[in-house]
C-alpha positions in Angstrom: -3.4 16.4 24.6 -5.4 13.3 25.5 -8.6 15.4 25.3 -7.7 16.3 21.7 -7.0 12.7 20.8 -10.4 11.6 22.3 -12.2 14.3 20.3 -10.6 13.1 17.1 -11.6 9.5 18.0 -15.2 10.6 18.6 -15.3 12.2 15.1 -14.3 8.9 13.5 -17.7 7.3 14.0 -20.0 10.0 12.5 -17.7 10.7 9.6 -17.3 7.0 8.9 -21.1 6.5 9.0 -21.7 9.5 6.7 -19.2 8.1 4.2 -20.8 4.7 4.3 -24.3 6.2 3.7 -23.3 8.3 0.8 -21.0 5.6 -0.6 -23.5 2.7 -0.5 -27.0 4.3 -0.5 -27.0 7.9 -1.7 -24.2 8.2 -4.2 -24.7 11.1 -6.6 -21.7 12.1 -8.7 -21.3 15.9 -8.0 -18.3 18.1 -6.9 -19.1 18.6 -3.2 -19.4 14.8 -2.7 -16.1 14.1 -4.4 -14.4 16.7 -2.2 -16.1 15.2 0.9 -14.9 11.7 -0.2 -11.3 12.9 -0.5 -11.2 14.8 2.8 -13.4 12.4 4.9 -11.7 9.4 3.3 -8.3 10.7 4.3 -9.4 11.2 7.9 -10.8 7.6 8.0 -7.5 6.3 6.5 -5.3 8.0 9.1 -7.4 6.9 12.1 -7.8 3.4 10.7 -4.0 3.2 10.1 -3.4 4.3 13.7 -5.7 1.5 15.0 -4.1 -0.9 12.6 -0.4 -0.1 13.6 -1.1 -0.2 17.3 -3.0 -3.5 17.0 -0.4 -5.1 14.7 2.5 -4.2 17.1 0.6 -5.6 20.0 -0.2 -8.8 18.1 3.4 -9.1 17.0 4.4 -9.0 20.7 1.8 -11.7 21.6 3.1 -14.1 19.0 6.8 -13.1 19.3 7.0 -11.9 15.7 9.3 -9.1 14.7 7.8 -5.7 13.6 9.4 -6.1 10.2 7.7 -9.4 9.6 4.3 -8.1 10.8 4.9 -5.2 8.4 5.6 -7.6 5.6 2.4 -9.7 6.2 -0.6 -8.4 8.2 0.1 -4.7 7.7 1.1 -5.1 4.0 -2.0 -7.1 3.2 -4.3 -4.8 5.1 -2.9 -1.7 3.4 -3.0 -3.4 0.0 -6.7 -4.1 0.2 -7.6 -1.0 -1.9 -5.2 -2.1 -4.7 -6.7 -5.6 -4.4 -10.3 -4.3 -4.7 -9.6 -1.9 -7.5 -7.5 -4.2 -9.7 -9.6 -7.3 -9.3 -12.8 -5.4 -10.0 -11.1 -3.7 -13.0 -10.0 -7.1 -14.4 -13.5 -8.5 -14.0 -15.0 -5.5 -15.8 -12.3 -5.7 -18.6 -10.5 -2.5 -17.6 -7.1 -4.1 -17.8 -5.2 -0.8 -18.1 -6.6 0.2 -14.7 -5.7 -3.2 -13.3 -2.0 -3.1 -14.1 -1.6 0.7 -14.0 -2.9 0.7 -10.4 -0.5 -2.0 -9.3 2.6 -0.5 -11.0 1.8 3.0 -10.0 1.1 2.0 -6.4 4.5 0.2 -6.2 6.3 3.3 -7.5 4.3 5.5 -5.1 5.0 3.3 -2.1 8.8 3.5 -2.7 9.3 7.1 -3.8 6.4 8.9 -2.1 5.7 6.8 1.0 9.3 6.1 2.0 10.3 9.6 0.8 7.9 11.3 3.3 8.9 8.8 6.0 12.6 9.7 5.6 11.7 13.4 5.8 10.2 12.8 9.2 13.2 11.1 10.6 16.2 8.8 9.8 14.8 5.2 9.5 16.6 2.3 11.0 15.9 -0.8 8.8 15.5 -4.3 10.1 18.2 -6.9 9.4 15.8 -8.6 7.0 14.9 -5.4 5.1 17.8 -5.6 2.5 17.1 -9.3 1.8 13.4 -8.7 1.4 14.1 -5.8 -1.0 16.2 -8.2 -3.2 13.2 -10.6 -3.3 11.0 -7.7 -4.3 13.4 -6.8 -7.1 13.5 -10.4 -8.3 9.7 -10.6 -8.4 9.5 -7.3 -10.2 11.9 -8.4 -13.0 10.1 -11.8 -13.2 6.8 -10.0 -13.7 8.3 -7.7 -16.4 9.9 -10.7 -18.2 6.6 -12.6 -18.2 4.7 -9.4 -19.3 6.7 -9.0 -22.5 4.1 -11.1 -24.3 1.2 -10.1 -22.1 0.3 -11.6 -18.7 -1.9 -14.7 -19.2 -3.4 -17.1 -16.7 -0.3 -19.2 -16.3 1.9 -16.1 -16.0 -0.3 -14.8 -13.2 -0.2 -18.2 -11.5 3.6 -18.1 -11.5 3.7 -14.6 -10.0 1.1 -15.7 -7.4 3.3 -18.7 -6.5 6.2 -16.4 -5.8 4.0 -14.6 -3.2 2.9 -17.9 -1.6 6.5 -19.1 -1.3 7.7 -15.8 0.1 5.0 -15.8 2.8 5.8 -19.4 3.6 9.5 -18.6 3.9 8.8 -16.2 6.7 8.0 -19.1 9.0 11.7 -19.9 9.1 12.6 -16.6 10.7 13.6 -16.7 14.3 10.9 -15.8 16.8 11.6 -13.1 19.4 10.8 -13.4 23.1 7.1 -13.7 23.5 5.4 -11.1 25.8 2.5 -12.2 27.9 -0.6 -10.1 27.4 -4.0 -10.6 29.1 -6.6 -12.4 27.0 -9.1 -9.5 27.2 -6.5 -7.1 25.8 -5.7 -9.6 23.0 -9.3 -9.7 22.0 -9.6 -5.9 22.1 -6.5 -5.5 19.8 -7.8 -8.1 17.4 -11.1 -6.2 17.1 -9.3 -2.9 16.5 -7.1 -4.7 13.9 -10.2 -5.6 11.9 -11.7 -2.2 12.4 -8.5 -0.8 11.0 -8.5 -3.1 8.0 -12.1 -2.2 7.2 -11.5 1.5 7.6 -8.4 1.4 5.4 -10.2 -0.5 2.7 -13.3 1.8 2.7 -11.2 5.0 3.1 -8.9 4.1 0.3 -11.7 3.2 -2.1 -13.7 6.3 -1.2 -10.7 8.5 -1.9 -10.2 6.8 -5.3 -13.8 7.5 -6.2 -13.5 11.1 -5.2 -10.2 11.6 -7.1 -11.4 9.9 -10.2 -14.6 12.0 -10.1 -12.4 15.2 -10.0 -10.0 13.9 -12.7 -10.1 15.3 -16.2 -11.7 13.2 -18.9 -10.0 12.2 -22.1 -6.7 11.1 -20.5 -5.2 7.7 -20.9 -6.7 5.1 -18.6 -3.3 3.7 -17.6 -2.0 7.2 -16.7 -5.0 7.9 -14.5 -4.6 4.5 -12.9 -0.9 4.9 -12.3 -1.2 8.4 -10.8 -4.6 9.4 -9.3 -5.9 5.9 -8.6 -2.5 4.6 -7.5 -2.1 7.6 -5.2 -5.5 7.0 -3.7 -4.9 3.3 -3.1 -1.4 4.0 -1.7 -2.8 6.4 0.9 -3.2 3.5 3.4 0.5 2.6 3.0 1.4 6.3 3.3 -0.7 7.0 6.4 0.4 3.7 8.0 4.1 4.2 7.4 4.0 7.8 8.6 2.2 6.8 11.8 4.7 3.9 12.3 7.7 6.2 11.7 6.4 8.8 14.1 5.9 6.1 16.7 9.4 4.7 16.0 8.1 1.4 14.6 10.6 1.5 11.8 10.3 -2.2 11.1 6.6 -1.7 10.2 7.3 1.4 8.1 9.8 -0.3 5.8 8.2 -3.8 6.0 4.9 -2.3 5.0 6.3 -0.8 1.8 8.3 -3.9 0.8 5.4 -6.2 1.8 2.8 -4.2 0.1 4.7 -4.1 -3.2 5.2 -7.9 -3.1 1.4 -8.3 -2.3 0.6 -5.9 -5.2 2.7 -7.9 -7.7 2.3 -11.4 -6.5 -1.3 -11.4 -5.1 -3.1 -8.5 -6.8 -1.5 -8.5 -10.3 -1.1 -12.3 -10.2 -4.8 -12.9 -9.5 -5.9 -10.1 -11.9 -4.1 -11.7 -14.8 -5.5 -15.1 -13.8 -9.0 -13.5 -14.2 -8.3 -11.6 -17.4 -5.3 -11.6 -19.9 -3.5 -8.3 -19.3 -1.4 -6.5 -21.9 1.1 -4.1 -20.2 2.6 -1.1 -22.1 6.3 -2.0 -21.6 7.5 1.3 -22.9 5.4 3.3 -20.4 6.8 5.7 -17.9 5.2 3.6 -15.1 7.3 0.6 -16.0 10.5 2.6 -16.3 10.0 4.2 -12.9 9.1 0.8 -11.4 12.5 -0.6 -12.5 14.3 2.5 -11.2 12.6 2.6 -7.8 12.8 -1.1 -7.2 16.5 -1.1 -8.1 17.3 1.9 -5.9 15.6 0.4 -2.8 18.1 -2.4 -2.1 21.0 0.0 -2.6 19.8 2.6 0.0 19.0 -0.3 2.5 22.4 -1.8 2.0 24.2 1.5 2.4 21.7 2.7 5.1 20.9 5.8 3.1 17.6 6.4 4.8 18.0 10.0 5.9 16.3 13.3 4.9 18.5 13.9 1.8 17.4 10.6 0.3 13.8 11.4 1.1 14.0 14.7 -0.8 15.5 12.8 -3.9 12.7 10.2 -3.7 10.0 12.9 -3.6 11.6 14.8 -6.5 11.6 11.5 -8.5 8.0 10.9 -7.6 7.1 14.4 -8.8 8.9 13.8 -12.1 7.1 10.4 -12.5 3.7 12.0 -11.8 4.2 14.7 -14.4 5.7 12.5 -17.1 2.7 10.2 -17.0 0.7 12.9 -18.8 3.2 13.7 -21.5 
């Protein structure tokens, strides 16, 4: 078993180097390269997520921070880097439909697809903070929708961004757990792997988006592509991280990652994007409807502890419906 794992780790470096070469120096838009980006990018994402989860858990033990809180902050920000890059660049380049479609689609994907698959793997045990944090996410979601009724302008984005800042600041008040002593050399190693994981997640997610968009049909609505193909690509870090965390019984990270990533997407990503460029959101779109549905369901299943396989199947079915309806 260890030999197989080592072989997979050895493959990480050459595949990563190949992706970087084609991505930055020899990018030629043709079918084999798009397929390689999707397959190779997925491999990089999974391995980077593995590095990231293990390092994040170790760091949480060093500083006495709960898994759920680490999932809400470090892991959430790391896995939201692709959304951040895509939406900020889209806003700068005046592709505002991609900027908001990516964020809204990613949030729906995180809840319905990411949590859905995690629940299929095993019954998840939520942290005591999970329900309260899901209520905060719901509040930020409806605040964003209210502000977006007349379009998101600079001051609207600033308000949403402040919610994110206050939320992160509020985490300081949470009780610290018993701190575990870990050797200095081991701490440095884990911090290095943490940043390798973040870098791999960001590159892997962006490469997959490039491959998926390259394979996508032309003539479709920009917002629909952003909320489906692009959002699925940028949500792959959350998906791979939550799956790895669930398999390794780090349930706090699995749920905290989803809630935290969604808060990062709305407060940080969409907030900053609308501060860069005024964003007009199609309020009648399927993406907004499913954002309301998924964000409202999440506190309910956490409150009632409905985090088993049946709920996972329902979530995946809803995600399938969401994906199909985006193109009708």
